[in-house]
ZANUBA-245975 format. One record per residue (C-alpha): x, z, y. Coordinates in nm, 2 decimals, always signed. Last residue first. Layout:
<nodes>
{px->X, pz->Z, py->Y}
...
</nodes>
This chain:
<nodes>
{px->+2.40, pz->+8.75, py->-4.04}
{px->+2.12, pz->+8.98, py->-3.98}
{px->+1.84, pz->+8.73, py->-4.06}
{px->+2.01, pz->+8.64, py->-4.41}
{px->+2.06, pz->+9.02, py->-4.50}
{px->+1.68, pz->+9.04, py->-4.45}
{px->+1.64, pz->+8.74, py->-4.67}
{px->+1.81, pz->+8.90, py->-4.92}
{px->+1.62, pz->+9.21, py->-4.93}
{px->+1.30, pz->+9.02, py->-4.90}
{px->+1.37, pz->+8.78, py->-5.21}
{px->+1.49, pz->+9.13, py->-5.43}
{px->+1.15, pz->+9.26, py->-5.31}
{px->+0.98, pz->+8.95, py->-5.49}
{px->+1.21, pz->+8.98, py->-5.80}
{px->+1.13, pz->+9.32, py->-5.80}
{px->+1.29, pz->+9.64, py->-5.80}
{px->+1.27, pz->+9.88, py->-6.10}
{px->+1.53, pz->+10.16, py->-5.96}
{px->+1.69, pz->+10.16, py->-5.66}
{px->+1.39, pz->+10.28, py->-5.47}
{px->+1.39, pz->+10.13, py->-5.07}
{px->+1.45, pz->+10.10, py->-4.75}
{px->+1.49, pz->+9.89, py->-4.44}
{px->+1.68, pz->+10.05, py->-4.18}
{px->+1.64, pz->+10.14, py->-3.82}
{px->+1.91, pz->+10.29, py->-3.65}
{px->+1.92, pz->+10.59, py->-3.34}
{px->+2.14, pz->+10.72, py->-3.09}
{px->+2.23, pz->+11.05, py->-3.00}
{px->+2.40, pz->+11.15, py->-2.64}
{px->+2.75, pz->+11.20, py->-2.71}
{px->+2.84, pz->+11.56, py->-2.80}
{px->+2.93, pz->+11.80, py->-2.47}
{px->+3.23, pz->+11.64, py->-2.24}
{px->+3.51, pz->+11.91, py->-2.07}
{px->+3.67, pz->+11.73, py->-1.82}
{px->+3.55, pz->+11.97, py->-1.57}
{px->+3.31, pz->+12.25, py->-1.79}
{px->+3.02, pz->+12.20, py->-2.01}
{px->+2.95, pz->+11.83, py->-1.93}
{px->+2.66, pz->+11.60, py->-1.93}
{px->+2.60, pz->+11.27, py->-2.14}
{px->+2.46, pz->+11.02, py->-1.94}
{px->+2.08, pz->+10.93, py->-1.98}
{px->+1.90, pz->+10.58, py->-1.92}
{px->+1.60, pz->+10.57, py->-1.79}
{px->+1.22, pz->+10.45, py->-1.86}
{px->+0.94, pz->+10.47, py->-1.65}
{px->+0.59, pz->+10.54, py->-1.72}
{px->+0.26, pz->+10.52, py->-1.53}
{px->+0.16, pz->+10.17, py->-1.67}
{px->+0.27, pz->+10.11, py->-2.03}
{px->+0.48, pz->+9.83, py->-2.13}
{px->+0.61, pz->+9.90, py->-2.44}
{px->+0.86, pz->+9.65, py->-2.47}
{px->+1.06, pz->+9.96, py->-2.32}
{px->+1.00, pz->+10.09, py->-2.67}
{px->+1.31, pz->+9.91, py->-2.80}
{px->+1.55, pz->+10.17, py->-2.63}
{px->+1.44, pz->+10.40, py->-2.89}
{px->+1.21, pz->+10.70, py->-2.72}
{px->+1.36, pz->+11.07, py->-2.58}
{px->+1.02, pz->+11.21, py->-2.42}
{px->+0.94, pz->+11.35, py->-2.07}
{px->+0.64, pz->+11.61, py->-1.99}
{px->+0.23, pz->+11.61, py->-2.00}
{px->+0.24, pz->+11.35, py->-1.68}
{px->-0.07, pz->+11.16, py->-1.85}
{px->+0.18, pz->+10.88, py->-1.87}
{px->+0.45, pz->+11.14, py->-2.08}
{px->+0.13, pz->+11.12, py->-2.33}
{px->+0.10, pz->+10.79, py->-2.35}
{px->+0.43, pz->+10.74, py->-2.41}
{px->+0.40, pz->+10.98, py->-2.70}
{px->+0.08, pz->+10.80, py->-2.80}
{px->+0.30, pz->+10.46, py->-2.80}
{px->+0.57, pz->+10.62, py->-3.02}
{px->+0.36, pz->+10.74, py->-3.29}
{px->+0.34, pz->+11.10, py->-3.45}
{px->+0.29, pz->+11.33, py->-3.12}
{px->+0.38, pz->+11.68, py->-3.08}
{px->+0.31, pz->+11.81, py->-2.70}
{px->+0.49, pz->+12.06, py->-2.45}
{px->+0.82, pz->+12.12, py->-2.61}
{px->+1.07, pz->+12.33, py->-2.41}
{px->+1.41, pz->+12.20, py->-2.58}
{px->+1.62, pz->+12.53, py->-2.62}
{px->+1.93, pz->+12.48, py->-2.38}
{px->+2.30, pz->+12.56, py->-2.38}
{px->+2.44, pz->+12.22, py->-2.37}
{px->+2.50, pz->+12.22, py->-2.72}
{px->+2.16, pz->+12.34, py->-2.85}
{px->+1.99, pz->+12.09, py->-2.62}
{px->+2.17, pz->+11.81, py->-2.84}
{px->+2.17, pz->+11.94, py->-3.16}
{px->+1.77, pz->+11.96, py->-3.05}
{px->+1.79, pz->+11.55, py->-3.02}
{px->+1.96, pz->+11.53, py->-3.35}
{px->+1.75, pz->+11.74, py->-3.54}
{px->+1.48, pz->+11.53, py->-3.45}
{px->+1.67, pz->+11.24, py->-3.52}
{px->+1.72, pz->+11.35, py->-3.90}
{px->+1.38, pz->+11.49, py->-3.97}
{px->+1.17, pz->+11.17, py->-3.85}
{px->+0.81, pz->+11.23, py->-3.93}
{px->+0.87, pz->+11.60, py->-4.05}
{px->+1.00, pz->+11.72, py->-3.73}
{px->+0.72, pz->+11.63, py->-3.53}
{px->+0.75, pz->+11.39, py->-3.30}
{px->+0.85, pz->+11.48, py->-2.91}
{px->+0.71, pz->+11.55, py->-2.57}
{px->+0.95, pz->+11.74, py->-2.36}
{px->+0.86, pz->+11.96, py->-2.07}
{px->+1.21, pz->+11.89, py->-1.84}
{px->+1.45, pz->+12.19, py->-1.82}
{px->+1.71, pz->+11.92, py->-1.99}
{px->+1.67, pz->+11.66, py->-1.75}
{px->+1.89, pz->+11.74, py->-1.45}
{px->+2.21, pz->+11.82, py->-1.72}
{px->+2.13, pz->+11.52, py->-1.89}
{px->+2.23, pz->+11.29, py->-1.63}
{px->+2.00, pz->+11.00, py->-1.52}
{px->+2.04, pz->+10.65, py->-1.43}
{px->+1.86, pz->+10.45, py->-1.23}
{px->+1.69, pz->+10.75, py->-1.00}
{px->+1.40, pz->+10.64, py->-0.81}
{px->+1.19, pz->+10.83, py->-1.09}
{px->+1.37, pz->+11.19, py->-1.07}
{px->+1.06, pz->+11.35, py->-0.90}
{px->+0.82, pz->+11.24, py->-1.16}
{px->+0.56, pz->+10.96, py->-0.98}
{px->+0.64, pz->+10.69, py->-1.28}
{px->+0.61, pz->+10.95, py->-1.58}
{px->+0.93, pz->+11.00, py->-1.74}
{px->+1.05, pz->+10.79, py->-2.10}
{px->+1.43, pz->+10.88, py->-2.15}
{px->+1.61, pz->+10.66, py->-2.34}
{px->+1.75, pz->+10.64, py->-2.67}
{px->+2.02, pz->+10.41, py->-2.80}
{px->+2.01, pz->+10.13, py->-3.04}
{px->+2.14, pz->+10.05, py->-3.39}
{px->+1.92, pz->+9.82, py->-3.61}
{px->+1.87, pz->+9.71, py->-3.97}
{px->+2.05, pz->+9.92, py->-4.15}
{px->+2.00, pz->+9.84, py->-4.52}
{px->+1.88, pz->+10.06, py->-4.74}
{px->+1.87, pz->+10.19, py->-5.13}
{px->+1.68, pz->+10.54, py->-5.18}
{px->+1.77, pz->+10.81, py->-5.44}
{px->+1.87, pz->+11.03, py->-5.10}
{px->+1.75, pz->+10.88, py->-4.77}
{px->+2.11, pz->+10.79, py->-4.57}
{px->+2.14, pz->+10.89, py->-4.21}
{px->+2.43, pz->+10.74, py->-4.02}
{px->+2.26, pz->+10.72, py->-3.72}
{px->+1.97, pz->+10.88, py->-3.68}
{px->+1.65, pz->+10.75, py->-3.88}
{px->+1.34, pz->+10.53, py->-3.84}
{px->+1.24, pz->+10.35, py->-4.11}
{px->+1.17, pz->+10.03, py->-4.23}
{px->+1.00, pz->+10.01, py->-4.55}
{px->+1.01, pz->+9.90, py->-4.94}
{px->+0.77, pz->+9.87, py->-5.21}
{px->+0.55, pz->+10.11, py->-5.17}
{px->+0.27, pz->+10.25, py->-5.38}
{px->+0.53, pz->+10.40, py->-5.62}
{px->+0.50, pz->+10.74, py->-5.60}
{px->+0.81, pz->+10.83, py->-5.47}
{px->+0.80, pz->+10.51, py->-5.22}
{px->+0.50, pz->+10.61, py->-5.08}
{px->+0.61, pz->+10.96, py->-5.04}
{px->+0.94, pz->+10.89, py->-4.87}
{px->+0.69, pz->+10.63, py->-4.65}
{px->+0.47, pz->+10.89, py->-4.53}
{px->+0.75, pz->+11.07, py->-4.42}
{px->+0.91, pz->+10.81, py->-4.24}
{px->+0.60, pz->+10.72, py->-4.03}
{px->+0.36, pz->+10.47, py->-4.14}
{px->+0.20, pz->+10.08, py->-4.05}
{px->+0.12, pz->+9.90, py->-4.37}
{px->+0.20, pz->+9.53, py->-4.39}
{px->+0.08, pz->+9.37, py->-4.73}
{px->+0.27, pz->+9.06, py->-4.78}
{px->+0.11, pz->+8.79, py->-5.04}
{px->+0.40, pz->+8.58, py->-5.15}
{px->+0.29, pz->+8.25, py->-5.21}
{px->+0.39, pz->+8.16, py->-4.86}
{px->+0.73, pz->+8.18, py->-4.95}
{px->+0.97, pz->+8.05, py->-4.71}
{px->+0.71, pz->+8.00, py->-4.38}
{px->+0.60, pz->+8.36, py->-4.45}
{px->+0.93, pz->+8.51, py->-4.42}
{px->+0.99, pz->+8.35, py->-4.07}
{px->+0.63, pz->+8.48, py->-3.96}
{px->+0.72, pz->+8.83, py->-4.11}
{px->+1.08, pz->+8.84, py->-3.97}
{px->+0.97, pz->+8.73, py->-3.59}
{px->+0.64, pz->+9.02, py->-3.58}
{px->+0.84, pz->+9.24, py->-3.77}
{px->+1.13, pz->+9.22, py->-3.48}
{px->+0.97, pz->+9.21, py->-3.16}
{px->+0.76, pz->+9.55, py->-3.12}
{px->+0.67, pz->+9.61, py->-3.44}
{px->+0.99, pz->+9.80, py->-3.52}
{px->+0.94, pz->+10.09, py->-3.32}
{px->+0.60, pz->+10.14, py->-3.46}
{px->+0.72, pz->+10.23, py->-3.85}
{px->+0.71, pz->+9.98, py->-4.10}
{px->+0.59, pz->+10.05, py->-4.41}
{px->+0.62, pz->+9.65, py->-4.68}
{px->+0.39, pz->+9.63, py->-5.00}
{px->+0.51, pz->+9.28, py->-5.13}
{px->+0.30, pz->+9.12, py->-5.38}
{px->+0.44, pz->+8.81, py->-5.59}
{px->+0.51, pz->+8.43, py->-5.58}
{px->+0.87, pz->+8.34, py->-5.47}
{px->+1.01, pz->+8.60, py->-5.65}
{px->+1.21, pz->+8.42, py->-5.87}
{px->+1.05, pz->+8.58, py->-6.18}
{px->+0.73, pz->+8.48, py->-6.02}
{px->+0.81, pz->+8.14, py->-5.93}
{px->+0.93, pz->+8.08, py->-6.29}
{px->+0.59, pz->+8.25, py->-6.47}
{px->+0.41, pz->+8.05, py->-6.19}
{px->+0.57, pz->+7.71, py->-6.34}
{px->+0.50, pz->+7.82, py->-6.70}
{px->+0.09, pz->+7.93, py->-6.60}
{px->-0.03, pz->+7.56, py->-6.42}
{px->-0.12, pz->+7.42, py->-6.71}
{px->-0.34, pz->+7.73, py->-6.79}
{px->-0.48, pz->+7.70, py->-6.42}
{px->-0.53, pz->+7.32, py->-6.46}
{px->-0.72, pz->+7.44, py->-6.83}
{px->-0.94, pz->+7.70, py->-6.68}
{px->-1.06, pz->+7.47, py->-6.39}
{px->-1.12, pz->+7.21, py->-6.63}
{px->-1.31, pz->+7.45, py->-6.86}
{px->-1.50, pz->+7.56, py->-6.53}
{px->-1.65, pz->+7.22, py->-6.47}
{px->-1.74, pz->+7.16, py->-6.79}
{px->-1.97, pz->+7.40, py->-6.85}
{px->-2.26, pz->+7.32, py->-6.65}
{px->-2.23, pz->+6.96, py->-6.79}
{px->-2.22, pz->+7.11, py->-7.18}
{px->-2.51, pz->+7.33, py->-7.13}
{px->-2.71, pz->+7.04, py->-6.95}
{px->-2.59, pz->+6.84, py->-7.28}
{px->-2.26, pz->+6.61, py->-7.30}
{px->-2.37, pz->+6.27, py->-7.40}
{px->-2.21, pz->+6.08, py->-7.72}
{px->-2.34, pz->+5.69, py->-7.80}
{px->-2.44, pz->+5.49, py->-8.08}
{px->-2.44, pz->+5.67, py->-8.42}
{px->-2.62, pz->+5.97, py->-8.22}
{px->-2.50, pz->+6.32, py->-8.07}
{px->-2.61, pz->+6.52, py->-7.77}
{px->-2.31, pz->+6.73, py->-7.72}
{px->-2.28, pz->+7.11, py->-7.61}
{px->-2.51, pz->+7.26, py->-7.84}
{px->-2.51, pz->+7.68, py->-7.81}
{px->-2.40, pz->+7.95, py->-8.01}
{px->-2.06, pz->+7.98, py->-7.83}
{px->-1.85, pz->+8.02, py->-8.16}
{px->-2.12, pz->+7.76, py->-8.33}
{px->-2.06, pz->+7.49, py->-8.05}
{px->-1.66, pz->+7.57, py->-8.05}
{px->-1.66, pz->+7.48, py->-8.42}
{px->-1.88, pz->+7.20, py->-8.39}
{px->-1.66, pz->+7.08, py->-8.15}
{px->-1.35, pz->+7.13, py->-8.40}
{px->-1.54, pz->+6.96, py->-8.72}
{px->-1.57, pz->+6.66, py->-8.50}
{px->-1.17, pz->+6.68, py->-8.39}
{px->-1.10, pz->+6.72, py->-8.71}
{px->-1.29, pz->+6.44, py->-8.82}
{px->-1.14, pz->+6.22, py->-8.55}
{px->-0.75, pz->+6.17, py->-8.59}
{px->-0.50, pz->+6.30, py->-8.37}
{px->-0.31, pz->+6.22, py->-8.07}
{px->-0.56, pz->+6.39, py->-7.84}
{px->-0.59, pz->+6.10, py->-7.62}
{px->-0.69, pz->+5.87, py->-8.00}
{px->-0.92, pz->+6.18, py->-8.04}
{px->-1.10, pz->+6.16, py->-7.72}
{px->-1.12, pz->+5.77, py->-7.82}
{px->-1.27, pz->+5.81, py->-8.14}
{px->-1.51, pz->+6.07, py->-8.05}
{px->-1.66, pz->+5.90, py->-7.75}
{px->-1.83, pz->+6.05, py->-7.42}
{px->-1.41, pz->+6.01, py->-7.30}
{px->-1.45, pz->+6.27, py->-7.01}
{px->-1.66, pz->+6.53, py->-7.23}
{px->-1.49, pz->+6.44, py->-7.54}
{px->-1.16, pz->+6.54, py->-7.38}
{px->-1.28, pz->+6.86, py->-7.25}
{px->-1.43, pz->+7.01, py->-7.55}
{px->-1.10, pz->+6.91, py->-7.70}
{px->-0.90, pz->+7.07, py->-7.43}
{px->-1.09, pz->+7.39, py->-7.49}
{px->-1.07, pz->+7.43, py->-7.83}
{px->-0.70, pz->+7.40, py->-7.77}
{px->-0.69, pz->+7.70, py->-7.57}
{px->-0.83, pz->+7.90, py->-7.78}
{px->-1.22, pz->+8.07, py->-7.84}
{px->-1.15, pz->+8.39, py->-8.01}
{px->-1.34, pz->+8.58, py->-7.70}
{px->-1.65, pz->+8.40, py->-7.82}
{px->-1.70, pz->+8.63, py->-8.11}
{px->-1.95, pz->+8.45, py->-8.33}
{px->-2.27, pz->+8.32, py->-8.19}
{px->-2.58, pz->+8.39, py->-8.33}
{px->-2.84, pz->+8.18, py->-8.16}
{px->-2.69, pz->+7.84, py->-8.20}
{px->-2.66, pz->+7.93, py->-8.57}
{px->-3.04, pz->+7.93, py->-8.58}
{px->-3.02, pz->+7.54, py->-8.51}
{px->-2.75, pz->+7.52, py->-8.80}
{px->-2.96, pz->+7.65, py->-9.11}
{px->-3.28, pz->+7.48, py->-8.91}
{px->-3.14, pz->+7.12, py->-9.01}
{px->-2.97, pz->+6.91, py->-8.73}
</nodes>
């Protein structure tokens, strides 16, 4: 090869302009080690293929093949490059199928937040089942309280979340799917004076020091609990606030007070704590106060810009509920 062409290998053109076609042609010649056979495989004549390889070498600024009249061999550079080129071509060939899978939600990423009560039983079962159905979906799980979820959804940092709330509550501007409905039970220290009773009445517990979550965490449920006390003529004696249900139960175990928790929290077997149902109290004979509040968990997500992957998960959630 003449001196001017040798110099051109050290003066590469813009390698970012290399078309996939050139890499296909390089791989064909590299595998056949014969320009005629490679050209037939590519359904083209030999002269354009020879010119294409020369163009690729010029773009890269390196020699890829040692060519004589009798043989074609890869240079050390060509041998080192071939595996990466074959990988590139395989990934390019897979792109159409990946695009179709992404459009139908079979691949993608789902950022899913959840409150701790969902993590006791429902979430592990659903995650396992969803991953079996859609193994190519990257599922990012984040434990977060309701206020954090709302902010994350607003900022686009989360796609959906399992949120705890009072019955009938619907976050403004969010789509939601009701997942569970459950009653509230009272967590008491196991040595509490009422621990021996199987069922308690509200009048018996209204004056007890209360361990509760801050209002900003679940405002609808916080207000429902306070409304229960107010209807009976009491102001809750809040002894301690805590964010996570596990922490609340731990504080009950430490004797700081009693706590209203979703029934599913019974599955959190903390030594030193018992759970009791509480019946409605009465203001006067035959005149009941408001019914005991319950709680609900909903899957919530933004109504705008829902991704195909999130659509898949919502459909999956509906099928699980059905």
